[in-house]
N, C-alpha and C positions, 0 to 999 in steps of 0.2 A: 474506378479509381480506386483499390482496394489501400489502407494504409500500410507503411515495409514497418518490416522490426526494428528498426531503427527510432522510426517518427515515434513508434510504442513507446520505446522503449524513453525517450525526451517528453511525452506525453507523461508518463508516470511519476516523471524528477519530476515535471512542474506543479502538478496533483500534491508531489508530497510535500514540497518547497511552501505552496499556497494555505496545505490545512495542515501540516503536518503530525511525524508516523500516528502519534498519539489518538489523536481525532477521526485521525483516518480507521484506526483497527475499535474506535468507538459505535463509527458510522457503520463498520462491517457488523459488529455486531448486531446492531440493531436495524439492518437490514434482513441481516440469520435469521431473528428474535419474529418478524415480521411476514418471511416467507410461510416462516412454521406455522405460526396463529392464523395463516391466509390458507392453508394448507390443510388447517384442523378441521378449517368454519366452513372450508370444501367438501370432506367428507362426510357420503349419506351416514345417515345417521341406523344404527343395528335397531332394532328393531327391543321392548324391554319388555319385560312376561316370559312365561317358560315358550318353545317354539310349540306349534301346533304337532298333533301326531300323524305321522303318513299311516294313510291303509283307514282311514272313518271316513271318509266319502258322506258320510250323513248318508248312504242307504243301508238300511237295514234288511 
């Protein structure tokens, strides 16, 4: 059973009444920052230093 649109609106109104709009804005900003930090931490590291030259395979 999925929630209907009016149920979501009522739930949102209750949350706003409990926490207040300013506190929800701060919470949203903190969640956004945490998500950005998590994405940054899970990115693969790029190799540092010069890239190896192509075609030198080590054989002469």
